Backbone as a printed PyTorch tensor [residue, N CA C, xyz], in Angstrom:
tensor([[[-57.6590,  59.3130,  44.3080],
         [-56.6330,  58.9050,  45.2530],
         [-57.0130,  59.4450,  46.5860]],

        [[-57.3030,  60.7150,  46.6020],
         [-57.6600,  61.2320,  47.7610],
         [-59.1810,  61.3670,  47.9310]],

        [[-59.8820,  60.8200,  48.7850],
         [-61.3050,  60.8710,  48.8960],
         [-62.0390,  62.1350,  49.3000]],

        [[-63.0470,  62.5400,  48.8120],
         [-63.6960,  63.6630,  49.2940],
         [-64.5650,  63.2880,  50.6100]],

        [[-64.7840,  63.9220,  51.5410],
         [-65.3680,  63.8150,  52.8120],
         [-66.5060,  64.4430,  53.0460]],

        [[-67.7010,  63.7300,  53.3750],
         [-68.9290,  64.4870,  53.5090],
         [-69.0620,  65.5280,  54.5230]],

        [[-68.1830,  65.1830,  55.4530],
         [-68.0350,  66.1930,  56.7170],
         [-67.6950,  67.5880,  56.2270]],

        [[-66.8130,  67.7930,  55.1330],
         [-66.3930,  69.0570,  54.6820],
         [-67.6310,  69.8380,  54.2210]],

        [[-68.4570,  69.1020,  53.2880],
         [-69.5410,  69.8140,  52.6360],
         [-70.5130,  70.0010,  53.9820]],

        [[-70.5620,  69.2950,  54.8660],
         [-71.5430,  69.6240,  56.0760],
         [-71.2160,  70.6340,  56.6260]],

        [[-69.9330,  70.9490,  56.9710],
         [-69.4650,  72.1880,  57.6180],
         [-69.8080,  73.4450,  56.7960]],

        [[-69.5920,  73.4680,  55.4880],
         [-69.7980,  74.4470,  54.5710],
         [-71.3630,  74.8250,  54.6910]],

        [[-72.1660,  73.6820,  54.5650],
         [-73.5700,  73.9540,  54.5250],
         [-74.0950,  74.6270,  55.6840]],

        [[-73.6020,  74.1910,  56.9090],
         [-74.1360,  74.5680,  58.2220],
         [-73.5680,  76.1570,  58.5520]],

        [[-72.4400,  76.2610,  58.0380],
         [-71.8780,  77.6170,  58.1200],
         [-71.8280,  78.0800,  59.5800]],

        [[-71.5510,  77.1990,  60.7300],
         [-71.6700,  77.4450,  61.9870],
         [-70.2810,  77.1960,  62.6130]],

        [[-69.9570,  77.9770,  63.8840],
         [-68.8460,  77.6340,  64.4760],
         [-69.2910,  77.2180,  65.9610]],

        [[-68.9010,  75.7850,  66.0740],
         [-69.2480,  75.1580,  67.4770],
         [-68.1410,  75.6420,  68.2740]],

        [[-68.4810,  75.7330,  69.6450],
         [-67.3110,  75.9700,  70.5410],
         [-66.2360,  74.9130,  70.5670]],

        [[-64.9870,  75.3970,  70.5030],
         [-63.8680,  74.4580,  70.5630],
         [-63.4420,  74.1720,  71.8690]],

        [[-62.9590,  73.0280,  72.2930],
         [-62.7780,  72.5550,  73.5790],
         [-61.6190,  71.5350,  73.5570]],

        [[-60.6270,  71.6060,  74.6450],
         [-59.7460,  70.5600,  74.6490],
         [-60.1060,  69.5510,  75.8280]],

        [[-59.8900,  68.3540,  75.3850],
         [-60.1680,  67.3210,  76.4490],
         [-61.6130,  66.8060,  76.8450]],

        [[-62.4420,  67.5540,  75.6660],
         [-63.8750,  67.2420,  76.0300],
         [-64.2110,  65.7240,  75.4510]],

        [[-65.4250,  65.4580,  75.2550],
         [-65.8750,  64.1690,  74.8730],
         [-66.4390,  64.0050,  73.4300]],

        [[-66.6810,  65.2440,  72.9830],
         [-67.5050,  65.0880,  71.5280],
         [-66.8080,  65.6850,  70.3490]],

        [[-67.3910,  65.9670,  69.4590],
         [-66.8350,  66.2870,  68.1910],
         [-66.5580,  67.8170,  68.0770]],

        [[-65.6380,  68.2550,  67.3370],
         [-65.5010,  69.7440,  67.2980],
         [-65.5160,  70.1610,  65.7770]],

        [[-66.5620,  71.1410,  65.4670],
         [-66.7710,  71.6310,  64.1540],
         [-66.2480,  72.9950,  64.1060]],

        [[-65.5660,  73.6260,  63.2120],
         [-65.1250,  74.9810,  63.1130],
         [-65.0250,  75.5150,  61.6510]],

        [[-65.3550,  76.7830,  61.4910],
         [-65.0560,  77.5190,  60.3290],
         [-64.1690,  78.8210,  60.5690]],

        [[-63.1060,  78.8490,  59.8530],
         [-62.3330,  80.0750,  60.0130],
         [-61.7690,  80.1110,  61.5010]],

        [[-61.1400,  78.8650,  61.7780],
         [-60.4970,  78.7710,  62.9940],
         [-59.7150,  77.5430,  63.3080]],

        [[-58.6770,  77.5910,  64.1130],
         [-58.0230,  76.4930,  64.4140],
         [-58.5110,  75.5550,  65.4540]],

        [[-58.2670,  74.3050,  65.6050],
         [-58.6010,  73.4730,  66.7160],
         [-57.3140,  72.9990,  67.4090]],

        [[-57.2860,  72.8840,  68.7820],
         [-56.3770,  72.5670,  69.5890],
         [-56.8160,  71.4670,  70.5470]],

        [[-56.3110,  70.3980,  70.6710],
         [-56.4960,  69.3120,  71.8330],
         [-55.2460,  69.3460,  72.5880]],

        [[-55.4100,  69.4770,  74.0930],
         [-54.5050,  69.8230,  74.9020],
         [-53.5120,  68.4510,  75.1290]],

        [[-52.5560,  68.5690,  75.6170],
         [-51.7520,  67.4930,  75.8890],
         [-52.3990,  66.3270,  76.7370]],

        [[-52.3860,  64.8970,  76.5470],
         [-53.0420,  64.0860,  77.2040],
         [-54.5360,  63.9220,  77.1900]],

        [[-55.1490,  64.9580,  76.4190],
         [-56.6270,  64.9710,  76.2510],
         [-57.2360,  64.1290,  75.1290]],

        [[-58.5500,  63.9170,  75.2740],
         [-59.2670,  63.1660,  74.3310],
         [-60.4350,  64.0830,  73.5450]],

        [[-60.7430,  63.7360,  72.4310],
         [-61.6970,  64.4570,  71.7310],
         [-62.2240,  63.4270,  70.6130]],

        [[-63.4910,  63.9960,  69.9750],
         [-64.2130,  62.9970,  68.8710],
         [-63.4420,  63.3880,  67.5620]],

        [[-64.4190,  63.6770,  66.6610],
         [-64.1840,  64.0300,  65.3470],
         [-63.6590,  65.4480,  65.1850]],

        [[-62.6820,  65.9160,  64.5610],
         [-62.3390,  67.3060,  64.3170],
         [-62.3190,  67.6400,  62.9640]],

        [[-63.0690,  68.7050,  62.8540],
         [-63.3800,  69.3250,  61.4690],
         [-63.3220,  70.7290,  61.3860]],

        [[-62.3740,  71.2600,  60.4090],
         [-62.3280,  72.6800,  60.2860],
         [-62.2240,  73.1160,  58.9940]],

        [[-62.6220,  74.4620,  58.5490],
         [-62.1230,  74.9320,  57.0650],
         [-61.3820,  76.1180,  57.5840]],

        [[-60.3600,  76.3730,  56.8830],
         [-59.6930,  77.5290,  56.9730],
         [-59.0910,  77.5770,  58.3640]],

        [[-58.3670,  76.6040,  58.8530],
         [-57.7780,  76.4810,  60.1640],
         [-56.9460,  75.0650,  60.3350]],

        [[-56.1340,  75.2960,  61.1730],
         [-55.2110,  73.9920,  61.4280],
         [-55.8330,  73.2900,  62.6250]],

        [[-55.3290,  71.9150,  62.6560],
         [-55.7460,  71.0650,  63.6940],
         [-54.3030,  70.6870,  64.3440]],

        [[-54.3390,  70.7340,  65.7850],
         [-53.1900,  70.3930,  66.5380],
         [-53.4250,  69.6020,  67.5720]],

        [[-52.9550,  68.3730,  67.7630],
         [-53.1280,  67.5110,  69.0220],
         [-51.9310,  67.5270,  69.8620]],

        [[-51.9880,  67.8500,  71.1210],
         [-50.7300,  67.8120,  71.7640],
         [-50.2860,  66.4950,  72.1700]],

        [[-49.0840,  66.4070,  73.0040],
         [-48.4270,  65.3000,  73.1800],
         [-49.4360,  64.1940,  73.9530]],

        [[-49.4660,  62.9310,  73.4510],
         [-50.2090,  61.8090,  74.0260],
         [-51.8170,  62.2290,  74.0060]],

        [[-52.1190,  63.0600,  73.1300],
         [-53.7290,  63.3160,  73.0300],
         [-54.2450,  62.1640,  71.9330]],

        [[-55.3610,  62.2540,  72.1940],
         [-56.1670,  61.1640,  71.0950],
         [-57.5130,  61.8980,  70.8520]],

        [[-57.8740,  61.6440,  69.2820],
         [-59.0710,  62.0210,  68.7190],
         [-59.5110,  61.0120,  67.6690]],

        [[-60.6350,  61.0230,  67.1560],
         [-61.3050,  59.9670,  66.4670],
         [-60.9460,  60.2080,  65.0150]],

        [[-60.8930,  61.4860,  64.5370],
         [-60.5970,  61.6930,  63.0440],
         [-60.3070,  63.2560,  62.9940]],

        [[-59.4390,  63.6480,  62.0120],
         [-59.0390,  65.0430,  61.8830],
         [-59.3310,  65.5130,  60.4410]],

        [[-60.0510,  66.3170,  59.9040],
         [-60.3190,  66.7340,  58.7050],
         [-60.1870,  68.3720,  58.6000]],

        [[-59.3330,  68.6510,  57.6510],
         [-59.1920,  70.3550,  57.4160],
         [-59.3400,  70.6200,  55.8890]],

        [[-59.7500,  71.7970,  55.6400],
         [-59.5970,  72.4650,  54.4300],
         [-58.7280,  73.6710,  54.4730]],

        [[-57.6110,  73.9980,  53.8470],
         [-56.8630,  75.1140,  54.0380],
         [-56.1830,  75.2260,  55.5140]],

        [[-55.5390,  74.1250,  55.7840],
         [-54.8540,  74.1900,  57.1730],
         [-54.0990,  72.6980,  57.2680]],

        [[-53.1250,  72.7550,  58.2690],
         [-52.3670,  71.4180,  58.4240],
         [-52.8620,  70.8090,  59.6650]],

        [[-52.3330,  69.5020,  59.6500],
         [-52.4910,  68.8160,  60.9130],
         [-51.2830,  68.3160,  61.5920]],

        [[-51.2320,  68.7310,  62.8730],
         [-49.9720,  68.3030,  63.5090],
         [-50.3420,  67.4110,  64.7480]],

        [[-49.6270,  66.3740,  64.7330],
         [-49.6870,  65.3460,  65.7850],
         [-48.6470,  65.4160,  66.8470]],

        [[-48.8390,  65.8600,  67.9060],
         [-47.6480,  65.7930,  69.0920],
         [-47.1230,  64.3950,  69.3410]],

        [[-46.1330,  64.3140,  70.0570],
         [-45.3140,  63.2030,  70.1810],
         [-46.2660,  62.1900,  71.1450]],

        [[-46.3730,  61.1400,  70.7010],
         [-47.2010,  59.9490,  71.3740],
         [-48.7220,  60.2100,  71.1520]],

        [[-49.2240,  61.0270,  70.2180],
         [-50.5890,  61.2560,  70.1290],
         [-51.0990,  60.3090,  69.0250]],

        [[-52.3900,  60.3210,  69.1090],
         [-53.1380,  59.1500,  68.1010],
         [-54.4550,  59.6680,  67.4670]],

        [[-54.5030,  59.2990,  66.2010],
         [-55.8270,  59.5880,  65.2460],
         [-56.2940,  58.3410,  64.8480]],

        [[-57.4160,  58.1110,  64.5450],
         [-58.0240,  57.0900,  63.7010],
         [-57.6000,  57.2810,  62.2260]],

        [[-57.8830,  58.5300,  61.7120],
         [-57.4570,  58.8730,  60.3630],
         [-57.4950,  60.3140,  60.1950]],

        [[-56.7190,  60.8480,  59.1040],
         [-56.4800,  62.2720,  58.9330],
         [-56.4280,  62.7560,  57.6510]],

        [[-57.0560,  63.6620,  57.1460],
         [-57.2840,  64.1720,  55.8960],
         [-57.1740,  65.6220,  55.7290]],

        [[-56.5290,  66.2040,  54.7440],
         [-56.0810,  67.5990,  54.5380],
         [-56.3040,  68.0330,  52.9720]],

        [[-56.9160,  69.1630,  52.8450],
         [-56.7700,  69.8710,  51.4490],
         [-56.0380,  71.0800,  51.6660]],

        [[-55.0850,  71.2210,  50.8750],
         [-54.2240,  72.4820,  51.1270],
         [-53.4870,  72.6110,  52.4670]],

        [[-52.8900,  71.6400,  52.8810],
         [-52.2580,  71.7330,  54.0760],
         [-51.3680,  70.4060,  54.4720]],

        [[-50.3190,  70.5580,  54.9600],
         [-49.6630,  69.2420,  55.3250],
         [-50.0280,  68.6620,  56.6990]],

        [[-49.6210,  67.2970,  56.8370],
         [-49.8230,  66.4730,  57.8840],
         [-48.6480,  65.9020,  58.4750]],

        [[-48.4020,  66.3440,  59.7370],
         [-47.1210,  65.8890,  60.3050],
         [-47.4350,  65.0720,  61.6740]],

        [[-46.6880,  64.0190,  61.8050],
         [-46.7310,  63.0940,  62.9470],
         [-45.3940,  63.3150,  63.6780]],

        [[-45.5740,  63.6380,  64.9200],
         [-44.3140,  63.6860,  65.9230],
         [-43.7580,  62.4360,  66.2080]],

        [[-42.7650,  62.3940,  67.0210],
         [-42.2160,  61.2800,  67.3470],
         [-43.3100,  60.1240,  68.0130]],

        [[-43.2890,  58.9020,  67.6060],
         [-44.1870,  57.9160,  68.1210],
         [-45.5730,  58.2790,  67.9610]],

        [[-46.0780,  59.1760,  67.2380],
         [-47.5990,  59.4820,  67.0390],
         [-48.0670,  58.3380,  65.9550]],

        [[-49.4090,  58.1650,  66.1600],
         [-49.8930,  57.0100,  65.3250],
         [-51.3270,  57.4620,  64.5780]],

        [[-51.3650,  56.9870,  63.5190],
         [-52.6730,  57.1380,  62.8590],
         [-53.1910,  55.7530,  62.4360]],

        [[-54.2490,  55.2550,  62.8490],
         [-54.6750,  53.8340,  62.9070],
         [-54.9430,  53.4060,  61.3380]],

        [[-55.4570,  54.2730,  60.4130],
         [-55.8150,  53.8970,  59.1200],
         [-55.1470,  54.7730,  58.2620]],

        [[-55.8010,  55.7100,  57.5620],
         [-55.1460,  56.2920,  56.3250],
         [-54.9580,  57.8290,  56.5850]],

        [[-53.9500,  58.3010,  55.8560],
         [-53.4950,  59.6990,  55.8560],
         [-53.5720,  60.1460,  54.4720]],

        [[-54.3960,  61.0660,  54.0800],
         [-54.7400,  61.6200,  52.7620],
         [-54.5320,  63.0480,  52.7220]],

        [[-53.6970,  63.4410,  51.7460],
         [-53.5350,  64.9110,  51.5830],
         [-53.5160,  65.3430,  50.0680]],

        [[-54.2840,  66.5280,  49.6150],
         [-54.2930,  66.9140,  48.2840],
         [-53.0290,  67.7940,  47.9140]],

        [[-52.9060,  68.8650,  48.7440],
         [-51.8270,  69.6410,  48.2950],
         [-51.0910,  69.8890,  49.7040]],

        [[-50.0150,  69.1810,  49.9890],
         [-49.2900,  69.2320,  51.1340],
         [-48.4960,  68.0770,  51.5280]],

        [[-47.5180,  68.3520,  52.3900],
         [-46.5620,  67.2860,  52.6390],
         [-46.9640,  66.2820,  53.8400]],

        [[-46.5510,  65.0630,  53.7800],
         [-46.5850,  64.0460,  54.8520],
         [-45.2340,  64.0010,  55.4200]],

        [[-45.3240,  64.1490,  56.8820],
         [-44.0010,  63.9530,  57.5020],
         [-44.1420,  63.1300,  58.8230]],

        [[-43.2800,  62.1590,  58.8130],
         [-43.2440,  61.1650,  60.0270],
         [-42.0710,  61.2720,  60.8450]],

        [[-42.2510,  61.7090,  62.1030],
         [-40.8900,  61.6340,  63.2330],
         [-40.6130,  60.1130,  63.2800]],

        [[-39.5560,  60.2330,  64.3160],
         [-38.9800,  58.9200,  64.7640],
         [-39.9890,  58.0060,  65.5330]],

        [[-40.1720,  56.7300,  64.9460],
         [-41.1980,  55.8500,  65.5460],
         [-42.6020,  56.0690,  65.1340]],

        [[-42.9580,  57.1950,  64.3700],
         [-44.4640,  57.3400,  64.1690],
         [-44.8170,  56.1680,  63.3800]],

        [[-46.2520,  56.2060,  63.2130],
         [-46.8630,  54.8820,  62.6260],
         [-48.0350,  55.3600,  61.9650]],

        [[-48.3140,  54.8360,  60.5980],
         [-49.4990,  54.9520,  59.9340],
         [-50.0060,  53.5950,  59.5160]],

        [[-51.0820,  53.1530,  60.1020],
         [-51.5560,  51.6120,  59.8950],
         [-51.9490,  51.3800,  58.4970]],

        [[-52.4960,  52.4070,  57.7970],
         [-53.1320,  52.2520,  56.3770],
         [-52.2000,  52.8930,  55.3960]],

        [[-52.7160,  53.4960,  54.2960],
         [-52.0310,  54.2190,  53.2710],
         [-51.7050,  55.6200,  53.6000]],

        [[-50.6370,  56.1060,  53.1470],
         [-50.1950,  57.4870,  53.1650],
         [-50.1590,  57.9860,  51.6470]],

        [[-51.1120,  58.8310,  51.2750],
         [-51.3790,  59.2190,  49.9680],
         [-51.3390,  60.8680,  49.6030]],

        [[-50.9180,  61.4380,  48.7360],
         [-50.9620,  62.8320,  48.3890],
         [-50.9470,  62.9520,  46.7800]],

        [[-51.0150,  64.2530,  46.5510],
         [-50.9140,  64.5790,  45.1050],
         [-49.8070,  65.4730,  44.8060]],

        [[-49.7520,  66.6920,  45.6420],
         [-48.5580,  67.6080,  45.6850],
         [-48.0660,  67.7140,  46.8870]],

        [[-46.6780,  67.4870,  47.1190],
         [-46.0160,  67.5360,  48.4700],
         [-45.1300,  66.3090,  48.6720]],

        [[-44.0620,  66.7370,  49.4450],
         [-43.1440,  65.6340,  49.7200],
         [-43.7100,  64.6250,  50.9400]],

        [[-43.2350,  63.6340,  50.8210],
         [-43.5150,  62.5140,  51.7050],
         [-42.1470,  62.0990,  52.4170]],

        [[-41.9720,  62.1550,  53.8960],
         [-40.5760,  61.8430,  54.3780],
         [-40.9310,  61.0340,  55.6920]],

        [[-40.1730,  59.9890,  55.8530],
         [-40.1940,  58.9850,  57.0370],
         [-38.8440,  59.0700,  57.7230]],

        [[-38.9580,  59.3400,  58.8880],
         [-37.6670,  59.2020,  59.7900],
         [-37.7410,  57.9680,  60.5860]],

        [[-37.2620,  56.8340,  60.4150],
         [-37.2500,  55.6220,  61.2180],
         [-38.6830,  55.4910,  61.5680]],

        [[-39.5750,  55.5770,  60.6900],
         [-40.9760,  55.4930,  60.7980],
         [-41.6390,  54.3070,  60.1660]],

        [[-43.0100,  53.8710,  60.2880],
         [-43.7300,  52.9130,  59.6830],
         [-44.9610,  53.2120,  58.9520]],

        [[-45.0510,  52.8790,  57.6880],
         [-46.4380,  52.8590,  57.0880],
         [-46.7580,  51.5830,  56.5660]],

        [[-47.9490,  51.0650,  56.9330],
         [-48.3990,  49.7900,  56.5950],
         [-49.2120,  49.4380,  55.5670]],

        [[-49.8740,  50.5220,  54.7350],
         [-50.5200,  50.3660,  53.5350],
         [-50.0320,  50.9890,  52.3280]],

        [[-48.8540,  51.2520,  52.2400],
         [-48.1380,  51.7760,  51.0160],
         [-48.2360,  53.4000,  51.0170]],

        [[-47.5400,  53.8700,  50.0930],
         [-47.3340,  55.1110,  49.8790],
         [-47.5150,  55.3890,  48.3320]],

        [[-48.5890,  56.6100,  48.0440],
         [-48.9000,  57.0090,  46.6940],
         [-48.7350,  58.4790,  46.5890]],

        [[-48.1480,  58.8070,  45.6510],
         [-48.1850,  60.4950,  45.1740],
         [-48.1550,  60.5700,  43.7410]],

        [[-48.2120,  61.7950,  43.4000],
         [-48.2050,  62.0770,  41.8650],
         [-46.9560,  62.9580,  41.6550]],

        [[-46.8550,  63.9710,  42.4510],
         [-45.8160,  65.0380,  42.1830],
         [-44.7810,  65.0050,  43.1980]],

        [[-44.9800,  64.5210,  44.3670],
         [-43.9290,  64.8040,  45.6060],
         [-42.8070,  63.8150,  45.4610]],

        [[-41.7630,  64.3610,  46.0990],
         [-40.4580,  63.4560,  46.4210],
         [-40.9280,  62.6890,  47.4780]],

        [[-40.2780,  61.5610,  47.6020],
         [-40.4070,  60.5860,  48.8160],
         [-39.1210,  60.1260,  49.2610]],

        [[-38.9070,  60.2930,  50.4770],
         [-37.8570,  59.8650,  51.4210],
         [-38.1320,  58.7820,  52.4770]],

        [[-37.7470,  57.7300,  52.0690],
         [-37.9580,  56.6570,  53.0900],
         [-36.6280,  56.6260,  53.8520]],

        [[-36.7960,  57.2040,  55.1360],
         [-35.3560,  57.4690,  55.8730],
         [-34.8020,  56.2630,  56.4360]],

        [[-33.6510,  56.4630,  57.0320],
         [-32.9630,  55.2680,  57.5650],
         [-33.6910,  54.4200,  58.5410]],

        [[-33.7590,  53.1760,  58.4100],
         [-34.4680,  52.2790,  59.5020],
         [-35.8900,  52.4010,  59.4310]],

        [[-36.4760,  52.9850,  58.1930],
         [-37.9840,  53.0360,  58.1300],
         [-38.6350,  51.6900,  57.4490]],

        [[-39.7500,  51.6000,  57.6660],
         [-40.3380,  50.4880,  56.9820],
         [-41.6510,  50.7410,  56.2100]],

        [[-41.8760,  50.2120,  55.2490],
         [-43.2800,  50.5150,  54.4560],
         [-43.5960,  49.2030,  53.8310]],

        [[-44.8020,  48.7690,  54.2400],
         [-45.4800,  47.5970,  53.5210],
         [-46.5640,  48.0820,  52.5270]],

        [[-46.6280,  47.4340,  51.6020],
         [-47.8220,  47.9180,  50.5480],
         [-47.0610,  48.7220,  49.2460]],

        [[-45.7800,  48.7870,  49.3170],
         [-45.1810,  49.2530,  48.2490],
         [-45.1950,  50.8290,  48.0820]],

        [[-44.7960,  51.3380,  46.9310],
         [-44.7240,  52.7170,  46.7230],
         [-45.2580,  52.7360,  45.1850]],

        [[-46.2800,  53.9150,  45.0060],
         [-46.7620,  54.0360,  43.7070],
         [-46.6440,  55.4320,  43.2590]],

        [[-46.2740,  55.8350,  42.4150],
         [-45.9500,  57.3170,  41.7430],
         [-46.8630,  57.2390,  40.5630]],

        [[-48.1530,  58.0880,  40.7590],
         [-49.1850,  58.0690,  39.5590],
         [-48.5720,  58.9480,  38.3880]],

        [[-49.2360,  58.6900,  37.2140],
         [-48.8930,  59.5960,  36.0660],
         [-49.4510,  60.9580,  36.3710]],

        [[-48.8190,  62.1840,  35.9920],
         [-49.2640,  63.3210,  36.1860],
         [-50.1980,  63.7610,  34.9160]],

        [[-51.5930,  63.9120,  35.1970],
         [-52.4480,  64.2460,  34.1900],
         [-52.8040,  65.6460,  34.2330]],

        [[-52.1830,  66.4660,  34.7490],
         [-52.5730,  67.9280,  34.8620],
         [-52.1430,  68.5240,  33.5510]],

        [[-53.0480,  69.6060,  33.2700],
         [-52.7240,  70.3030,  32.0760],
         [-51.4480,  71.3010,  32.1810]],

        [[-50.9720,  71.3670,  33.3200],
         [-49.8940,  72.3700,  33.5490],
         [-48.7070,  71.6310,  33.8350]],

        [[-48.5130,  70.2980,  33.3780],
         [-47.3230,  69.5720,  33.6970],
         [-46.2460,  69.6930,  32.6480]],

        [[-46.2870,  70.5560,  31.7940],
         [-45.1200,  70.6400,  30.7720],
         [-43.7630,  71.2270,  31.5130]],

        [[-42.8140,  70.4730,  31.4150],
         [-41.4360,  70.8530,  31.9560],
         [-41.3660,  70.6960,  33.5140]],

        [[-42.3110,  69.7490,  33.9900],
         [-42.4300,  69.5040,  35.4710],
         [-41.2560,  68.5310,  35.7730]],

        [[-40.5970,  68.8120,  36.9700],
         [-39.4170,  68.0930,  37.3980],
         [-39.8800,  66.6520,  37.8820]],

        [[-38.8170,  65.7260,  37.7270],
         [-39.0530,  64.3240,  38.1780],
         [-38.9910,  64.1680,  39.5900]],

        [[-40.1110,  63.5370,  40.1630],
         [-39.8510,  63.1120,  41.6130],
         [-38.6640,  62.4770,  41.9020]],

        [[-38.1080,  62.7010,  43.1780],
         [-36.9560,  62.0570,  43.6810],
         [-37.3520,  61.1710,  44.7850]],

        [[-37.0540,  60.0480,  44.4820],
         [-37.4060,  58.8940,  45.3370],
         [-36.1650,  58.2900,  46.1020]],

        [[-36.0580,  58.3490,  47.2810],
         [-34.9690,  57.8260,  48.1100],
         [-35.2840,  56.7370,  49.1220]],

        [[-34.5880,  55.5040,  48.9180],
         [-34.7840,  54.6130,  50.1400],
         [-33.4810,  54.5980,  50.6490]],

        [[-33.5050,  54.8770,  52.0320],
         [-32.3970,  55.1390,  52.8220],
         [-31.6940,  53.8740,  53.4520]],

        [[-30.7360,  54.0860,  54.2730],
         [-29.9990,  53.0780,  54.8550],
         [-30.8500,  52.0530,  55.6500]],

        [[-30.8960,  50.8430,  55.4650],
         [-31.3530,  49.8620,  56.3720],
         [-32.8050,  49.9120,  56.1780]],

        [[-33.7020,  50.7900,  55.3670],
         [-34.8970,  50.9430,  55.1970],
         [-35.5000,  49.6380,  54.4390]],

        [[-36.8130,  49.4420,  54.6730],
         [-37.4610,  48.2080,  54.0880],
         [-38.6420,  48.5400,  53.3720]],

        [[-38.9880,  48.2770,  52.1260],
         [-40.0600,  48.5360,  51.4070],
         [-40.6490,  47.1500,  50.7030]],

        [[-41.7360,  46.6680,  51.3570],
         [-42.0940,  45.4250,  50.8340],
         [-43.3460,  45.7270,  49.9800]],

        [[-43.4200,  44.9210,  48.9110],
         [-44.2390,  45.2370,  47.7730],
         [-43.5720,  45.9350,  46.5660]],

        [[-44.3730,  46.1710,  45.6250],
         [-43.6770,  46.6630,  44.3020],
         [-43.5890,  48.0970,  44.4650]],

        [[-42.4210,  48.6450,  43.8170],
         [-42.2900,  50.0030,  43.6160],
         [-42.5380,  50.2990,  42.1530]],

        [[-43.8390,  51.0220,  41.9570],
         [-44.0840,  51.0680,  40.8800],
         [-44.3220,  52.7630,  40.2340]],

        [[-43.6980,  52.8110,  39.1090],
         [-43.6560,  54.2650,  38.7730],
         [-44.5300,  54.6020,  37.3630]],

        [[-45.5230,  55.2900,  37.2690],
         [-46.1270,  55.6350,  36.1070],
         [-45.6910,  56.7080,  35.2020]],

        [[-44.6850,  57.3340,  35.9680],
         [-44.0450,  58.4990,  35.2610],
         [-42.5510,  58.4880,  35.5390]],

        [[-41.6940,  59.2950,  34.8270],
         [-40.1820,  59.3090,  35.1660],
         [-39.9410,  59.8700,  36.3420]],

        [[-38.9970,  59.1450,  37.0760],
         [-38.6120,  59.4500,  38.4380],
         [-37.1610,  59.4910,  38.5880]],

        [[-36.7470,  60.0050,  39.5170],
         [-35.2510,  59.7210,  39.9180],
         [-34.9980,  58.8830,  41.2570]],

        [[-34.7350,  57.7690,  41.1020],
         [-34.8660,  56.6130,  42.0860],
         [-33.4560,  56.3730,  42.6790]],

        [[-33.1330,  56.5910,  43.9740],
         [-32.1870,  56.2220,  44.6730],
         [-32.2560,  55.0750,  45.7740]],

        [[-31.5290,  53.9240,  45.8980],
         [-31.7140,  52.9520,  46.7330],
         [-30.4840,  52.8000,  47.5270]],

        [[-30.4290,  52.9300,  48.8840],
         [-29.2240,  52.6280,  49.6640],
         [-28.7160,  51.1210,  49.4480]],

        [[-27.4110,  50.8290,  49.5310],
         [-27.0450,  49.5740,  49.1380],
         [-27.2270,  48.5100,  50.4450]],

        [[-27.7390,  49.1710,  51.6450],
         [-28.1540,  48.3710,  52.6160],
         [-29.6270,  48.2270,  52.9240]],

        [[-30.4960,  48.9470,  51.9410],
         [-31.8590,  48.8040,  52.0330],
         [-32.4000,  47.4310,  51.3040]],

        [[-33.6870,  47.0450,  51.5640],
         [-34.3600,  45.9550,  51.1570],
         [-35.5980,  46.4170,  50.6100]],

        [[-35.7530,  46.0940,  49.2090],
         [-37.0570,  46.4630,  48.4960],
         [-37.5320,  45.5280,  47.6840]],

        [[-38.8200,  45.6880,  47.2270],
         [-39.4330,  44.6730,  46.3940],
         [-39.3060,  45.0460,  44.9850]],

        [[-39.8080,  44.3850,  43.9550],
         [-39.6230,  44.5690,  42.5300],
         [-39.9700,  45.9540,  42.1340]],

        [[-39.1970,  46.3920,  41.0940],
         [-39.2760,  47.8300,  40.6390],
         [-39.9900,  47.7520,  39.2230]],

        [[-41.0080,  48.5650,  38.9590],
         [-41.7310,  48.7470,  37.6990],
         [-41.3970,  50.1990,  37.1620]],

        [[-41.0010,  50.4340,  36.1520],
         [-41.1210,  51.7810,  35.4790],
         [-39.8630,  52.6060,  35.8610]],

        [[-38.9440,  52.2390,  36.3980],
         [-37.8220,  52.9600,  36.8530],
         [-36.5860,  52.0100,  37.0020]],

        [[-35.2420,  52.7330,  36.8700],
         [-34.1620,  52.0590,  37.3160],
         [-33.4410,  52.6220,  38.4160]],

        [[-33.1040,  51.6470,  39.6070],
         [-32.5320,  52.1890,  40.7110],
         [-31.1420,  52.5540,  40.5260]],

        [[-30.7150,  53.5580,  41.3020],
         [-29.4910,  54.0040,  41.3040],
         [-28.8730,  53.7610,  42.7100]],

        [[-27.7630,  53.1180,  42.9690],
         [-27.2680,  52.5790,  44.2290],
         [-26.4690,  53.7270,  44.7330]],

        [[-26.6920,  53.7530,  46.1640],
         [-25.7370,  54.8410,  46.8970],
         [-25.2230,  54.1900,  48.1920]],

        [[-24.0270,  54.6220,  48.6580],
         [-23.5060,  54.2360,  49.9420],
         [-23.6050,  55.5730,  50.9830]],

        [[-23.4360,  55.3470,  52.1840],
         [-23.6890,  56.3810,  53.1310],
         [-24.8710,  56.8700,  53.6240]],

        [[-25.2120,  57.8150,  54.0800],
         [-26.5100,  58.2950,  54.7370],
         [-27.2700,  58.7980,  53.5480]],

        [[-26.9000,  59.5360,  52.5480],
         [-27.8460,  60.1860,  51.4530],
         [-27.1030,  60.0610,  50.1800]],

        [[-27.8630,  60.0090,  49.2330],
         [-27.4980,  59.9220,  47.7820],
         [-26.7950,  61.4410,  47.2290]],

        [[-26.1130,  61.4410,  46.4320],
         [-25.7490,  62.6760,  45.7010],
         [-26.9140,  63.6750,  45.4170]],

        [[-26.7440,  64.8530,  45.7520],
         [-27.6480,  66.1030,  45.3680],
         [-27.7770,  66.3220,  44.1060]]])
């Protein structure tokens, strides 16, 4: 589900640290260090190992990839795609990722008005939308999913089977579709989940689970 990226192998093989800059025109590659793009600045492809990536407000970069670090997009910033291994990805208010957001171990969090044009997927970690949009569906294995009030998802939701050797006694993922949220496409569950759907939400067909309805802002804890 989460694709390996040749850029990661390239960074490890080269074993160098290129100088980081904010607002420049080219790519930024680092090992053992963070990358920051200043507010309103532009950059190319951002790649780091053992470090985080942060875009300031209204900044833009082509792509962000990190191993052992998170990715944070400031308000109104934009990326073409984002990928993280062992670190969460957070989109601030009105931030946009044009294509996909892929995470192995880490959360995916979308602020108000944030937008992912393609799929949002992870293996371990929660996925949360706050009046946000995902255009290509949401996939997870072990994460809770909260489609917050007034959020919209096209492409459905998929919770994959947990094939880990260490899944004995693992908890059921909790899936919440909030007030006035819309999920177009099939909600498909290949493992047991706890599914809550607001009585004002609109969803597609459900496979593999039974929805529990709730009123108000949130279901019972």
